[in-house]
C-alpha atoms as a printed R data frame, in Angstrom:
    type eleno elety resid chain resno       x       y      z
1   ATOM     1    CA   MET     A     1   7.202  -2.064  3.214
2   ATOM     2    CA   LEU     A     2   3.661  -3.418  3.558
3   ATOM     3    CA   SER     A     3   2.896  -5.868  6.315
4   ATOM     4    CA   LYS     A     4  -0.541  -7.419  6.745
5   ATOM     5    CA   MET     A     5  -2.004 -10.618  8.083
6   ATOM     6    CA   PRO     A     6  -5.534 -11.581  6.981
7   ATOM     7    CA   GLY     A     7  -8.080  -9.639  9.035
8   ATOM     8    CA   GLN     A     8  -5.407  -7.367 10.473
9   ATOM     9    CA   VAL     A     9  -4.363  -3.773 10.021
10  ATOM    10    CA   ALA     A    10  -2.039  -3.213  7.037
11  ATOM    11    CA   ILE     A    11   1.027  -1.113  7.833
12  ATOM    12    CA   GLN     A    12   3.122   0.693  5.231
13  ATOM    13    CA   ASP     A    13   6.318   2.013  6.806
14  ATOM    14    CA   ALA     A    14   8.317   5.037  5.628
15  ATOM    15    CA   VAL     A    15   6.103   6.136  2.730
16  ATOM    16    CA   VAL     A    16   7.519   9.311  1.179
17  ATOM    17    CA   PHE     A    17   4.816  11.993  1.177
18  ATOM    18    CA   GLY     A    18   6.908  15.028  0.262
19  ATOM    19    CA   GLN     A    19  10.214  16.851  0.389
20  ATOM    20    CA   GLY     A    20  11.481  19.330  2.949
21  ATOM    21    CA   GLY     A    21  14.892  20.874  3.367
22  ATOM    22    CA   GLY     A    22  16.360  18.664  0.663
23  ATOM    23    CA   ARG     A    23  15.237  15.371  2.200
24  ATOM    24    CA   ASP     A    24  12.312  12.995  1.996
25  ATOM    25    CA   LEU     A    25   9.472  13.434  4.467
26  ATOM    26    CA   LYS     A    26   8.023  10.079  5.508
27  ATOM    27    CA   ALA     A    27   4.874   8.688  7.055
28  ATOM    28    CA   ASP     A    28   3.622   5.331  8.262
29  ATOM    29    CA   ILE     A    29   0.183   4.414  6.929
30  ATOM    30    CA   PHE     A    30  -2.229   2.171  8.831
31  ATOM    31    CA   THR     A    31  -5.129   0.721  6.848
32  ATOM    32    CA   PRO     A    32  -8.153  -1.153  8.250
33  ATOM    33    CA   PRO     A    33  -8.680  -4.804  7.338
34  ATOM    34    CA   ASN     A    34 -11.781  -4.015  5.245
35  ATOM    35    CA   GLU     A    35 -11.455  -3.120  1.570
36  ATOM    36    CA   ARG     A    36 -13.851  -0.173  1.578
37  ATOM    37    CA   THR     A    37 -12.989   2.905 -0.445
38  ATOM    38    CA   ASP     A    38 -14.937   5.467  1.571
39  ATOM    39    CA   ARG     A    39 -13.164   5.256  4.904
40  ATOM    40    CA   PRO     A    40 -12.535   8.274  7.100
41  ATOM    41    CA   ALA     A    41  -8.904   9.241  7.631
42  ATOM    42    CA   ILE     A    42  -6.850  10.747 10.426
43  ATOM    43    CA   LEU     A    43  -3.526  12.544 10.123
44  ATOM    44    CA   LEU     A    44  -1.544  11.785 13.272
45  ATOM    45    CA   VAL     A    45   1.183  14.266 14.234
46  ATOM    46    CA   HIS     A    46   3.528  13.405 17.089
47  ATOM    47    CA   GLY     A    47   3.986  15.592 20.126
48  ATOM    48    CA   GLY     A    48   7.152  17.239 21.338
49  ATOM    49    CA   GLY     A    49   6.461  20.927 20.791
50  ATOM    50    CA   TRP     A    50   8.161  20.813 17.361
51  ATOM    51    CA   LEU     A    51  11.431  20.128 19.254
52  ATOM    52    CA   GLN     A    52  11.574  16.358 19.675
53  ATOM    53    CA   GLY     A    53   9.864  13.073 18.884
54  ATOM    54    CA   ASP     A    54   9.155  11.095 15.738
55  ATOM    55    CA   ARG     A    55   6.380   9.256 13.947
56  ATOM    56    CA   SER     A    56   7.182   5.948 15.690
57  ATOM    57    CA   GLN     A    57   5.475   7.364 18.800
58  ATOM    58    CA   LEU     A    58   2.192   7.106 16.902
59  ATOM    59    CA   ARG     A    59   2.299   3.413 15.967
60  ATOM    60    CA   GLY     A    60  -0.108   2.322 18.703
61  ATOM    61    CA   TYR     A    61  -2.557   5.110 17.837
62  ATOM    62    CA   GLY     A    62  -2.412   4.218 14.139
63  ATOM    63    CA   ILE     A    63  -3.092   0.537 14.750
64  ATOM    64    CA   GLN     A    64  -5.919   1.206 17.192
65  ATOM    65    CA   PHE     A    65  -7.706   3.782 15.009
66  ATOM    66    CA   ALA     A    66  -7.311   1.506 11.953
67  ATOM    67    CA   ARG     A    67  -9.002  -1.312 13.885
68  ATOM    68    CA   TYR     A    68 -11.974   1.041 14.219
69  ATOM    69    CA   GLY     A    69 -12.107   1.679 10.463
70  ATOM    70    CA   PHE     A    70  -9.936   4.780 10.024
71  ATOM    71    CA   VAL     A    71  -7.033   5.062  7.609
72  ATOM    72    CA   CYS     A    72  -4.258   6.684  9.659
73  ATOM    73    CA   VAL     A    73  -1.256   8.551  8.338
74  ATOM    74    CA   ALA     A    74   1.414   9.097 11.006
75  ATOM    75    CA   SER     A    75   3.670  11.754  9.539
76  ATOM    76    CA   GLU     A    76   7.019  13.151 10.468
77  ATOM    77    CA   TYR     A    77   8.052  16.777 10.256
78  ATOM    78    CA   ARG     A    78  11.387  18.531 10.459
79  ATOM    79    CA   LEU     A    79  12.121  19.343 14.083
80  ATOM    80    CA   SER     A    80  13.020  22.899 15.076
81  ATOM    81    CA   GLY     A    81  16.698  21.946 15.380
82  ATOM    82    CA   GLU     A    82  16.683  20.994 11.702
83  ATOM    83    CA   ALA     A    83  14.482  23.744 10.278
84  ATOM    84    CA   LYS     A    84  13.128  27.039 11.577
85  ATOM    85    CA   TRP     A    85   9.415  27.701 12.076
86  ATOM    86    CA   PRO     A    86   7.167  27.612 10.037
87  ATOM    87    CA   ALA     A    87   8.822  24.665  8.258
88  ATOM    88    CA   GLN     A    88   7.092  22.269 10.667
89  ATOM    89    CA   ILE     A    89   3.596  23.399  9.736
90  ATOM    90    CA   HIS     A    90   4.549  23.302  6.043
91  ATOM    91    CA   ASP     A    91   5.542  19.651  6.513
92  ATOM    92    CA   VAL     A    92   2.215  18.876  8.193
93  ATOM    93    CA   LYS     A    93   0.383  20.590  5.328
94  ATOM    94    CA   ALA     A    94   2.392  18.478  2.868
95  ATOM    95    CA   ALA     A    95   1.101  15.344  4.612
96  ATOM    96    CA   LEU     A    96  -2.475  16.622  4.294
97  ATOM    97    CA   ARG     A    97  -1.948  17.359  0.599
98  ATOM    98    CA   TYR     A    98  -0.568  13.829  0.131
99  ATOM    99    CA   MET     A    99  -3.672  12.355  1.760
100 ATOM   100    CA   ARG     A   100  -6.002  14.377 -0.460
101 ATOM   101    CA   ALA     A   101  -4.036  13.679 -3.646
102 ATOM   102    CA   ASN     A   102  -3.920   9.933 -2.900
103 ATOM   103    CA   ALA     A   103  -7.401   9.525 -1.432
104 ATOM   104    CA   ASN     A   104  -8.461   6.924 -4.011
105 ATOM   105    CA   GLN     A   105  -5.286   4.862 -3.604
106 ATOM   106    CA   LEU     A   106  -5.576   5.023  0.199
107 ATOM   107    CA   GLY     A   107  -9.283   4.132  0.123
108 ATOM   108    CA   ILE     A   108 -10.360   7.243  1.990
109 ATOM   109    CA   ASP     A   109 -13.180   9.713  1.716
110 ATOM   110    CA   ALA     A   110 -11.255  12.998  1.613
111 ATOM   111    CA   THR     A   111 -14.297  14.854  2.954
112 ATOM   112    CA   ARG     A   112 -14.080  12.863  6.204
113 ATOM   113    CA   SER     A   113 -10.459  13.448  7.198
114 ATOM   114    CA   VAL     A   114  -9.255  15.080 10.389
115 ATOM   115    CA   TYR     A   115  -6.035  16.272 12.000
116 ATOM   116    CA   GLN     A   116  -5.162  14.673 15.329
117 ATOM   117    CA   ALA     A   117  -2.251  15.770 17.461
118 ATOM   118    CA   THR     A   118  -1.134  13.485 20.252
119 ATOM   119    CA   PRO     A   119  -1.588  14.691 23.845
120 ATOM   120    CA   GLN     A   120   2.106  15.562 24.208
121 ATOM   121    CA   VAL     A   121   1.770  18.534 21.853
122 ATOM   122    CA   ARG     A   122   2.237  21.780 23.744
123 ATOM   123    CA   THR     A   123   0.477  23.849 21.123
124 ATOM   124    CA   SER     A   124  -2.177  22.659 18.701
125 ATOM   125    CA   HIS     A   125  -2.505  24.399 15.334
């Protein structure tokens, strides 16, 4: 679902970016109000040490970064109770591949994309 008011951040909820363990992997995408096609992008990955949490924790980050001109993709990953390591990092890589493959559609410059883990992450990869 896309929600956007004029001059505001556009939010696409529950966009399927891949498959993992027989289920859809989803992300929320936050797009700046401008219509540029060369925007930098940030992949936001929630904290919780691969054990807990979900992409909804990142909503405030996504909105704030989008206000500053970044396209933000807040992705989920299978938690360690659902899938054994290294499934989690494979899910994160799938989100990165989605961003690169859809750079034109998302209006991003794939050469200016970064990975951002939230402060709650115990280990950064």
